[in-house]
Structure formats: C-alpha cells, structure tokens
VOBA-1610 file (N, C-alpha, C; in pm, whole numbers, padded with zeros to 5 digits, always signed):
BEGIN
Unk+00991+06569+03075Unk+01088+06555+02968Unk+01215+06486+03017Unk+01258+06516+03138Unk+01382+06454+03188Unk+01368+06303+03197Unk+01253+06256+03236Unk+01231+06111+03249Unk+01224+06044+03113Unk+01148+06103+03020Unk+01130+06047+02886Unk+01251+06068+02796Unk+01317+06182+02811Unk+01429+06215+02725Unk+01389+06294+02602Unk+01260+06324+02588Unk+01210+06403+02475Unk+01082+06474+02517Unk+01040+06567+02434Unk+00915+06640+02458Unk+00836+06646+02328Unk+00706+06646+02343Unk+00616+06656+02228Unk+00531+06781+02246Unk+00527+06866+02143Unk+00439+06983+02146Unk+00340+06973+02031Unk+00218+07010+02059Unk+00112+07000+01959Unk+00063+07139+01920Unk+00086+07176+01796Unk+00039+07302+01737Unk+00088+07425+01814Unk+00199+07414+01886Unk+00251+07530+01959Unk+00330+07624+01870Unk+00399+07571+01772Unk+00477+07654+01681Unk+00403+07669+01548Unk+00358+07557+01493Unk+00287+07558+01365Unk+00151+07491+01382Unk+00044+07556+01341Unk-00088+07493+01347Unk-00089+07364+01265Unk-00150+07260+01319Unk-00161+07135+01246Unk-00035+07050+01246Unk+00063+07086+01328Unk+00190+07013+01332Unk+00224+06974+01476Unk+00299+06865+01486Unk+00351+06818+01614Unk+00503+06829+01608Unk+00561+06888+01710Unk+00706+06895+01721Unk+00755+06796+01825Unk+00859+06723+01794Unk+00918+06626+01885Unk+01064+06665+01899Unk+01110+06685+02021Unk+01248+06729+02040Unk+01316+06663+02157Unk+01447+06649+02146Unk+01529+06592+02252Unk+01654+06679+02268Unk+01696+06701+02391Unk+01815+06783+02412Unk+01944+06707+02380Unk+02045+06783+02341Unk+02181+06731+02325Unk+02264+06801+02432Unk+02320+06721+02524Unk+02390+06775+02640Unk+02539+06744+02635Unk+02618+06825+02707Unk+02761+06796+02716Unk+02786+06706+02837Unk+02913+06679+02865Unk+02944+06586+02974Unk+02909+06640+03112Unk+02890+06771+03125Unk+02843+06830+03251Unk+02691+06846+03253Unk+02625+06788+03152Unk+02479+06789+03137Unk+02426+06930+03108Unk+02510+07013+03044Unk+02466+07145+02999Unk+02413+07133+02857Unk+02315+07213+02826Unk+02251+07208+02696Unk+02344+07262+02587Unk+02366+07180+02485Unk+02443+07222+02368Unk+02350+07259+02253Unk+02239+07189+02244Unk+02145+07210+02135Unk+02032+07108+02146Unk+01966+07084+02036Unk+01858+06986+02039Unk+01842+06922+01902Unk+01775+06811+01903Unk+01742+06738+01782Unk+01590+06739+01776Unk+01534+06780+01664Unk+01388+06787+01656Unk+01336+06735+01524Unk+01208+06702+01526Unk+01140+06647+01409Unk+00997+06696+01413Unk+00941+06732+01299Unk+00805+06783+01292Unk+00722+06692+01202Unk+00603+06658+01250Unk+00512+06572+01175Unk+00373+06636+01172Unk+00289+06597+01077Unk+00152+06647+01075Unk+00074+06597+01198Unk-00018+06678+01246Unk-00101+06642+01361Unk-00175+06511+01337Unk-00207+06482+01211Unk-00278+06359+01176Unk-00196+06234+01207Unk-00065+06247+01225Unk+00022+06132+01253Unk+00058+06123+01401Unk-00027+06177+01486Unk+00001+06182+01630Unk+00027+06044+01691Unk-00033+05940+01636Unk-00015+05805+01690Unk+00131+05762+01688Unk+00211+05815+01599Unk+00352+05775+01591Unk+00444+05866+01672Unk+00391+05968+01737Unk+00473+06067+01806Unk+00558+06008+01918Unk+00501+05921+02001Unk+00578+05865+02112Unk+00689+05773+02063Unk+00660+05695+01961Unk+00764+05608+01903Unk+00877+05693+01845Unk+00840+05797+01770Unk+00942+05885+01713Unk+01020+05956+01824Unk+00953+05991+01932Unk+01021+06055+02045Unk+01131+05967+02101Unk+01103+05839+02114Unk+01204+05745+02163Unk+01323+05737+02067Unk+01294+05734+01937Unk+01402+05729+01837Unk+01486+05856+01839Unk+01420+05970+01851Unk+01490+06100+01853Unk+01576+06111+01978Unk+01523+06067+02093Unk+01601+06070+02217Unk+01724+05979+02205Unk+01708+05862+02145Unk+01822+05771+02126Unk+01926+05834+02034Unk+01882+05900+01929Unk+01975+05965+01837Unk+02048+06080+01907Unk+01977+06156+01990Unk+02041+06265+02065Unk+02147+06210+02159Unk+02120+06096+02223Unk+02219+06033+02311Unk+02341+05985+02232Unk+02319+05936+02112Unk+02433+05895+02027Unk+02520+06016+01994Unk+02456+06127+01960Unk+02531+06250+01930Unk+02612+06293+02052Unk+02547+06293+02170Unk+02617+06329+02293Unk+02739+06240+02315Unk+02720+06112+02299Unk+02829+06017+02321Unk+02945+06044+02226Unk+02914+06069+02102Unk+03020+06096+02004Unk+03090+06228+02034Unk+03016+06327+02078Unk+03078+06455+02113Unk+03168+06440+02236Unk+03118+06371+02335Unk+03195+06354+02460Unk+03319+06270+02437Unk+03307+06166+02357Unk+03419+06076+02333Unk+03508+06119+02217Unk+03471+06229+02151Unk+03553+06281+02043Unk+03552+06195+01918Unk+03449+06118+01899Unk+03440+06032+01781Unk+03366+06102+01670Unk+03400+06066+01549Unk+03330+06119+01433Unk+03229+06015+01387Unk+03117+06062+01331Unk+03019+05967+01279Unk+03079+05880+01169Unk+03041+05755+01166Unk+03090+05669+01058Unk+03019+05700+00930Unk+03087+05686+00815Unk+03027+05721+00686Unk+02912+05629+00647
//
C-alpha cells in the first residue's frame, strides 16, 4: 500500500463488493483519515485505475490541509 498509495479489498467488508481506499496523512505522515470508494465485484477491472484516482485525491486533500487552503468552489 505504501508504494501504490492505495489498497484494494475484495469482499472483506461486504460480499460482492470491492473497497478501494487511500490514507490521508498530516505533515508528519500521521494518519488523519482515509478516502474510500466501493464498487461491485463485477467492476474489478476498473479497481486499479480508481485506486490511482483515489490516491491522487487523497494527496490533494493532504496538500490543502497542510497548506491551509480551502477547496475551490
């Protein structure tokens, strides 16, 4: 997960579902929370692509938190 920036779980929480999650860290790299998305198991082919998008979004959140910026409308 540290290398990819996200993790994918298959049917671990909900049967027939895939969970994709990325951590949101503070400037000391401590965990603040996470960003996650759930898709049907039938859409597994898109999981890695979505993982990359979710990791990028988590990094944007981190950057805005660290730099004290608010999201643009």
